[in-house]
matplotlib code that plots the C-alpha trace (Angstrom):
import matplotlib.pyplot as plt

x = [102.6, 102.3, 98.6, 98.2, 97.6, 98.8, 95.3, 95.0, 98.3, 97.1, 93.8, 95.7, 97.9, 94.9, 93.2, 96.4, 96.6, 93.0, 93.9, 97.0, 95.0, 92.2, 95.0, 96.5, 93.2, 91.1, 93.2, 96.8, 97.5, 96.6, 100.0, 98.9, 96.9, 100.1, 102.0, 99.5, 99.7, 103.5, 102.7, 101.0, 104.0, 106.2, 103.3, 102.5, 106.2, 106.7, 103.6, 104.9, 108.0, 105.8, 103.8, 107.0, 107.9, 104.7, 103.3, 103.0, 103.3, 105.9, 105.1, 101.4, 102.3, 104.6, 102.4, 99.3, 101.2, 102.7, 99.4, 97.7, 100.5, 100.2, 96.5, 96.9, 99.6, 97.8, 94.7, 96.7, 98.6, 95.4, 93.7, 96.4, 99.4, 101.6, 104.6, 104.8, 104.9, 102.5, 103.4, 102.3, 105.3, 107.5, 106.4, 106.6, 110.3, 110.6, 109.2, 111.3, 114.5, 113.2, 112.5, 115.9, 117.5, 115.5, 116.6, 120.3, 119.9, 118.1, 120.9, 123.6, 122.3, 120.5, 123.4, 123.3, 126.4, 128.9, 127.9, 124.2, 125.0, 127.2, 124.5, 121.7, 123.9, 124.5, 120.8, 120.1, 122.8, 121.4, 117.9, 119.2, 121.2, 118.1, 116.0, 118.6, 118.8, 115.1, 115.0, 117.7, 115.5, 113.9, 112.0, 110.9, 110.5, 110.2, 107.6, 108.6, 109.2, 109.6, 109.0, 107.2, 109.5, 112.6, 115.3, 115.3, 111.5, 111.8, 114.5, 112.6, 110.7, 114.1, 115.5, 112.7, 113.6, 117.4, 117.4, 114.5, 115.8, 112.5, 112.8, 116.5, 119.3, 121.2, 122.7, 123.6, 122.8, 119.1, 119.1, 119.0, 115.6, 113.6, 111.3, 113.8, 116.5, 113.9, 112.4, 115.8, 116.9, 113.6, 114.0, 117.5, 116.1, 113.3, 115.8, 117.8, 114.6, 113.6, 117.2, 117.2, 113.8, 113.6, 110.7, 111.1, 107.5, 108.7, 110.3, 106.8, 107.0, 109.1, 105.9, 105.0, 107.7, 105.6, 102.8, 105.0, 106.5, 103.0, 102.8, 102.1, 103.2, 99.8, 97.6, 94.3, 91.0, 89.8, 91.3, 91.7, 94.6, 92.7, 90.9, 94.0, 94.9, 91.5, 91.5, 94.4, 93.2, 89.5, 89.9, 92.3, 89.9, 87.0, 88.9, 90.0, 86.4, 85.2, 88.0, 87.1, 83.4, 84.3, 86.6]
y = [100.4, 100.9, 101.1, 99.9, 102.5, 102.2, 101.4, 98.6, 97.0, 97.2, 95.5, 92.8, 92.4, 92.2, 89.5, 87.5, 87.8, 86.5, 83.5, 82.9, 83.1, 80.8, 78.3, 79.0, 78.7, 76.2, 74.3, 74.0, 71.1, 72.9, 74.3, 76.4, 78.7, 79.5, 80.0, 82.6, 84.3, 84.9, 87.6, 89.8, 90.8, 92.3, 94.3, 95.8, 96.3, 98.3, 100.5, 101.0, 102.6, 104.7, 105.9, 107.0, 108.9, 110.8, 111.2, 114.7, 113.7, 111.2, 111.1, 110.5, 107.7, 105.7, 106.4, 105.0, 101.9, 101.3, 101.7, 99.3, 96.8, 97.2, 96.6, 93.5, 92.1, 92.8, 91.0, 88.1, 87.7, 87.9, 85.2, 82.8, 83.9, 84.2, 86.5, 85.9, 89.5, 90.2, 91.9, 95.3, 95.1, 94.2, 97.3, 99.5, 98.7, 99.2, 102.7, 103.6, 102.6, 104.5, 107.7, 107.6, 107.0, 109.9, 112.2, 111.3, 112.0, 115.3, 116.6, 115.2, 116.8, 119.9, 121.5, 120.1, 120.7, 117.8, 116.9, 116.7, 114.5, 112.2, 111.9, 111.2, 108.6, 107.0, 106.9, 105.2, 102.6, 102.1, 101.5, 98.8, 97.3, 97.4, 95.7, 93.0, 92.6, 92.2, 89.6, 87.7, 87.2, 83.8, 83.8, 86.1, 84.5, 81.1, 82.2, 81.9, 85.3, 86.0, 88.9, 87.9, 87.7, 88.3, 90.9, 90.9, 91.3, 94.4, 95.7, 95.0, 98.4, 100.1, 98.7, 100.6, 103.8, 103.7, 106.0, 108.3, 111.8, 113.6, 117.3, 116.9, 118.9, 115.7, 116.9, 114.2, 111.5, 112.5, 110.9, 107.6, 108.5, 106.8, 103.8, 101.4, 102.0, 101.7, 98.6, 96.7, 97.8, 96.3, 93.2, 92.7, 93.0, 90.5, 88.1, 88.2, 87.7, 84.6, 83.2, 83.6, 81.9, 78.4, 77.4, 77.3, 78.4, 82.0, 82.0, 82.5, 86.1, 86.9, 86.8, 90.1, 91.9, 91.4, 93.3, 96.1, 96.5, 97.8, 100.4, 103.9, 105.9, 107.2, 106.6, 106.1, 107.9, 106.5, 107.3, 103.8, 104.5, 103.7, 100.8, 98.7, 99.5, 98.0, 95.2, 93.2, 92.7, 92.5, 89.6, 87.8, 88.1, 86.9, 83.9, 83.0, 83.1, 81.0, 78.5, 78.2, 77.7, 75.0, 73.3]
z = [71.0, 74.8, 75.7, 79.3, 82.0, 85.5, 86.6, 84.0, 85.2, 88.9, 87.9, 86.1, 89.2, 91.5, 89.3, 89.3, 93.1, 93.4, 91.2, 93.4, 96.7, 95.3, 94.9, 98.3, 100.2, 98.3, 95.8, 97.1, 94.8, 91.6, 90.6, 87.6, 89.9, 91.8, 88.6, 87.4, 90.8, 90.4, 87.9, 90.5, 92.7, 90.0, 88.5, 91.9, 92.6, 89.4, 90.1, 93.7, 92.1, 89.8, 92.9, 94.5, 91.4, 91.1, 94.6, 95.9, 99.5, 100.4, 104.1, 103.5, 101.0, 103.2, 106.3, 104.6, 103.3, 106.8, 108.5, 106.1, 106.8, 110.6, 110.5, 108.4, 110.5, 113.8, 112.6, 111.3, 114.5, 116.6, 114.4, 113.6, 115.8, 112.7, 112.2, 108.5, 107.1, 104.3, 101.0, 102.4, 104.8, 101.9, 100.0, 103.1, 103.3, 99.5, 99.7, 102.7, 100.7, 97.6, 99.4, 101.2, 97.7, 96.3, 99.2, 98.4, 94.7, 95.4, 97.6, 95.2, 92.0, 93.4, 95.1, 98.6, 100.8, 101.2, 104.8, 103.8, 100.8, 102.9, 105.6, 103.1, 101.4, 104.8, 105.5, 102.2, 102.9, 106.4, 105.0, 102.7, 105.6, 107.8, 105.1, 104.8, 108.6, 109.0, 106.2, 108.0, 111.1, 111.2, 114.5, 117.3, 120.7, 119.1, 116.5, 112.9, 111.2, 107.6, 105.1, 101.9, 98.9, 101.0, 100.6, 96.8, 96.8, 99.0, 96.6, 93.4, 93.3, 94.0, 90.8, 88.9, 90.8, 90.4, 87.4, 88.5, 88.1, 87.9, 89.0, 89.5, 87.8, 86.8, 83.6, 81.1, 83.6, 83.3, 79.9, 81.7, 83.1, 80.4, 80.0, 78.3, 81.0, 83.8, 82.3, 81.9, 85.4, 86.8, 84.6, 86.1, 89.6, 88.8, 87.4, 90.6, 92.6, 90.5, 90.7, 94.5, 95.0, 96.5, 94.3, 90.5, 90.3, 91.0, 87.5, 86.1, 87.5, 84.4, 82.3, 84.0, 82.0, 78.8, 80.5, 81.9, 78.4, 77.4, 80.2, 78.7, 81.7, 82.4, 85.5, 83.7, 84.1, 87.4, 90.8, 92.2, 94.6, 97.8, 96.3, 96.2, 99.8, 100.8, 98.2, 99.6, 103.2, 102.2, 99.8, 102.1, 105.0, 102.8, 101.6, 105.1, 106.4, 103.5, 104.1, 107.8, 106.9, 104.4, 107.0]

ax = plt.figure().add_subplot(projection="3d")
ax.plot(x, y, z, "-o")
ax.set_aspect("equal")
plt.show()
């Protein structure tokens, strides 16, 4: 029986993230805290894909995510002069790829003319290429640059969106738009991410699949959308201030 709502999964992801960052800021030698923290990213990644599926305003969605990422990175650079991109940047790229993919599928299945289909397909491929290119950059003007979770981390939500044919006249192909197919597609993407990771600790992210398997496809009663945009920078900032005070 699948009984976890989207809100419940996001809350579990947030709690896992807090445990991870407690380890990062205060107990870097305690490995199990980081292991628990590996569960967070896949849970948020899956729900990012769900957000792209159900949002009524794609432009607002990606703009809000990109603005949150910009604010976080601006503050981080001002404080610690770091160009290590946070997970909000990762998910901004994910959403950009997903929406370009959705545009291609919409034109392909809903009767778009051939030039439009070709152009939208080229845009999708270009977004994947841009994501790969950005993840290939290692420094900017001598300052180390990286995107959290790398290329496969950016692509993880895309795996959950590959067979999203909601509101499309996809014929028999639309049968693939079901939870089992989406789940196994996402699991394949997560396996690739874990296999490509430098640290074996990342393999603990596979535990998240047991939680996602219980997702019931519903949002939940509370509207917590904006809470999670604030939660990430707020708790990071709080932990940073506390760590500075302790030091």
